[in-house]
N, C-alpha and C positions, 0 to 999 in steps of 0.2 A: 354497311360498307359503302353504299352509294353516297351517303352524307360525307364520309371521310374523303372520298374522291372529289366531291364537289368543293369541300373546304380547301383541299390541297390545290385544286385548280384556281379557286378564287384567290388564295394566298399567293400562288405563283404569279397570277396576273397582277396583283397588287404590288408585289416585289419588283416585277419587271417594269411596271409603270413608275414606281418610285425611283428606280435606277435611271430610267429615261428622263424623268424630270430633273433628277440630280445632275446628270451629265449635261442636260440641256442648260442648266444654270451656268455652266462654264462655257458652253458652246458659243454664245455671242462674243465672248472675249477672244476665244480661239479663232472665230471667224474674222474678227477685226484684224488680228495679227496676220492671218493667212491672206486676207483680202489685200492688205497693204503690201505684203510680200509679192503676191501674184501680180498686182497692178504695176509694181515697180519693175519686176522682172520682165513683164510684157513690154514696158517702155524701153528697157535695155535691149530686148530682142529687136524691137522696131528700129532702134538706132543702129544696131549691128547690121541689119539688113540693108542699110543705106551706104555701107562701105562696099565699093566694088569687089566682087569675089576674087578677082585677080590680084588684089592688093592685100588679101588676108591670108596669112599663113596658119594662124591658129586663133581660137577664141576660148577664153576661160571665163565663164560666167559663174560666179560664186553661188553655191547651193544655199549656203547660210549667210546671214548678214547680222548686223548688230541692231538691237532695239535701243534707240537713243532718245534722250529727252529732247523735246521740241517745245520750249516754253514750259507751260504746265501740262503739255500733252506729250505724245511719243511719235516717233517715226521709225520705219524700217529702213535701214541703210544697206545697200549692196555694192557690188563692184564687178566690173567686167574688164578684162585685158584683151585687147585685140592685137595679136602678134602680126606684124606687117611682113609681107613677102619681101625677100631681098630686092633691093633696087627701089623700093617704095620710099619716097621722101615723107617722113612723118609729119612735118609742118604742113606740107601740101595736102596730105591725107586728112589731117585734122581740120584744115580750113575748108576743104571740099565737103567733109562730113557736116560741118556747120551750115554750109550753103544748102546741102541736100535736106538737112533737117528743117531748115526754114521753109524750103519749098514743099515739105510734107506736113506742115501745120504746127511744127514746134516753134515756140517762142525762143529766140536765140539772142544772147548778148555776149559781148566779147570784153574781156578785161585783161590787164597786164598785172602779173604777179610781181612781188618784190624782187624776184630773181630776174625779172625782165621777160620771162616766158609768157606766152599767151595761153589763156584758157577760155573755154566757152561754157557758159551756163545755159542750159536748155530746159524748157518745161513743155511737157506734152499737154494734151487736152484734159487729162486727169490731174494735172498739177504735180506730176512726178518731176522731180528735179534731177538733172543729169549734168555732171561737170566733166568736160573732156579736156584732157591734157596729153602732151607727149610724154612718154615714159621710157625709162631704161635706155637713155642715150639715143632715142629715136627708133628703137626697135619695136615699139608698141604704142598704141593709144590706150590710155587709162580712162575709164569711165566710172566715176563715183556717183552713186544714185541715192535718192532719198524719197520716200513716199510722202504724200501729204500728211500733215499732223493728224493724229486721231486720239481719242480718249481711251483710257484704261481705268478700271476701278482702282481707287486708292489702296485697297487691300490686296491687289493683285501682285504676285511676286513676278516682276518683270524679268524675263530671261535675258542674259547677256547676248546670247546668240540664238537666232531662230531661222 
């Protein structure tokens, strides 16, 4: 009876180890996706914190984003909408955010879109890209974000949303 118990214990340990190795095989891919998402969302939050609280009526930071191709690699792409308090001028808030971001270590460039509107492209120290525009007739600032590009295995089924 002792031998059967020992065999069962050894078999159970083997099966648990095999499961851990098997799930660990997928773990690095999951970690890459999660790391890209977490890094990007942290950059979004850093930018949100630079908008004066009295100018913010609401913040909607998307929980999920899209996994997009980035050349031969991938990036996690997210979005934040900063609803502006009544009386806040969106273009002034956008420009002030760009100045504050520059003062806090973001690389900031400004360009004019075909519509004539201005947008700012910003990169933080982790190379997260953030594009800030005025949205919804000036009632909000829109921040589209993208992680640095990263590799995924060619046989990995890339999720549309993550």
